[in-house]
N, C-alpha and C positions, 0 to 999 in steps of 0.2 A: 383140544380144548377150545381153540378159537371158533371152530365150527359149532360147538355146543353153545358158546356165548352168543354167536350170531343167530342161532336157532331160537334162543330164549328171547332175544331182542326183536325177533321178527314180528312185525305188526300183524294184528288180526285182520282178516278179510272183513268187509262190511257184513257178509252173511254170518260169520262167526261172532262178530261183535253184536249184531242184532239178536242172535240166539242167546248169547250170554246175558244181555240186558233184559231180554224178555223173560227168561227163566228166573233171573234174580228178582225182577219186579213181581212176578207171580208168587215166588217164595216169600217175598216181603209182605205181600197181601195176606198170605196164610199166617205168618207169624204175628202180624198186626191183629188179625182176627182173634188169635189165641190170647195175646196180651191184653187186648181191650175187654174181652168177655170173661176170661177166667176169674179175675177177682170178684166181679159182680155175681157170677154164678156161685162162687164159693160162699159168699155172704148169704145168698138166697137159700142155700142148703140149710142154714141155721134158722132162717125165717119160715121156711116151708119144709119141715122134716117129713115129707110125704113120700112113701116108698115108690109109688108110681112116678112121681115127679123126678126123684133121684134116678130111677131106672131109665126114664126117657132122656134125661140130661146126659147120662153116661153113654147112651146109644148115639146121641148127637155128637158128643166129643169123640167117640170112637170112629164115627164116619169122617169127621173133620181130620183126625190124625191119619186115618187110612189114606185119604186123598193127599195129604201133605207128604207122607212117606213115599207113596207111589210116585207122585210127581217128582220128588227129589231123586229117587232111585232111577227112574226112567231117564233122567237127564244127567246122572252122575258122571258119565264118561264123555260128555260133550267136549270138554276141554282137551281130552287126549285123543278124541276121535278125528275122523277126516272132516274135510270141509262140508258143512251141511248143504244138502240139496234143497230145492224148492219144496219137495215133499216133506223133508225133515222140518223145515221152518213152518210149513202149513200145519203139520201135526202138532207142533209145539203151541201154536196159536190156538188151534181148535181144542187141544187138551186143556190148556189153561182157562179158556172161556168156559168150557163145560165144568171144570173143577170149581172155579170161582162162582159160577151160577149155582152149583149145588151147595156151596158154602153159604151163599146168600139165602137160599131156601131154608137152610138149617137155622138161620137167624143170627149168623155170626158177623156178617159184613157190615150191615147197617142196623143200628139199634132200633128195636120195635118194628123191624121189617122182616120179610120172609114169613115162614109158617110158624106161628106162635106155639109155645108150649101147650100141649093138649091136642094139637093138630099134627101129631108126629106122622100120621099115615101119609099125608101129602109131602111132608119133608123127606121121609124115608123114600117115598116113591120117586121124588125128584132126584135124589142122590142115586138111587138104583138105575134110573134112566141114564144119568151122567156116566156112571161106572160101566154100564152096558155098552154105551157108544164109545167110551174111551178104550175099552178092551177090544171091542169089535173092530174099530178103526185101526188100532195098532196092529191087530192080526192081519188086516187087509193091506194096510200101508207097508208093513215091514214083513211080508210073508216069507222073505228069504233069510230072515235072521234065525237065531237059535230055535231049534225045534222045541226045546224045553220051555223057552219063554212064550212061544206061540201057543203051546198046549195050556200053559197057565192062563194066558189071556182068554182062551176059549172057556176054560173052567170058570174064571172070574166073571165073564159075561153071563154064563149059565146061572151062576149063583145069584147075580144081581137080578136077572130076569125072574128067577123063582121067588126072590124076595119081593119084587114088584107085584107079582101075581098074588102073593099073600096079603099085601096091604090093600089090594083092590077087592079081593073076594072074601076076606075074613073080617068079621065084625071087630070093632074096636074093643079089645079085651086083653086080659093078661095072657091068653093064649097067643094072640097076635104079637104082643111084646116079646114073648118067649121065642116065637118063630123068628122074628126080626133079629133078636140077639143071637140065635143059633146061626142064621145066615151070615151075620156079621162076624162071628167067630170063624166061620168057614172062609170068609174073605180074608181075614187076618192070617189064617194058615197059608192060603195061597200066596199072599203078599210076602210072608216070611220065607217061603221057598223061592219066590222071585228075587228077593233081596239076597238070599244065599247064593243063587246062581250069578247075580251081578257082582257080588264081592269075591266069590270063589268060583270062577268059571271052570266048567269041566271040559 
């Protein structure tokens, strides 16, 4: 019992403390983006009951929550894990910068900044680039981790790349919106499997 109490009272190392604060700060930025924008967009849905506007807004929020859940789940076990290495901390920083840059491009970080409604091709392209690099870097940085996780990272990078190609080469139309939505559904399926593996490891 005494050993357990001593273990709980053991101070965090500077590396672990930095990782905890960095991850918490990034998650705080995500939640702030949601809380700040959700009420405004909810009211706009009644002012602009346009199907394409609603569809685009749904796509933007779906990407926002995808990034939020992936960042949360990829850092879920930090507190129970070993001391973070320089590579771990570097990836946390890079991942958060890429994620928040993508959220900025979606128009959630700063009001009236980023790619405005109607310019969703650029917004989606920016998020696809961020997801591609997040998944690719994770696969390269943590190549010795779970084979299932690394396979999912490769699949996620491939889906993001395919979505990026679609917004580059397909004209702005309902067909493009449908393709973007389909790729987004595929990303959510991959994320769901990733979350399952993290919560219920095999």
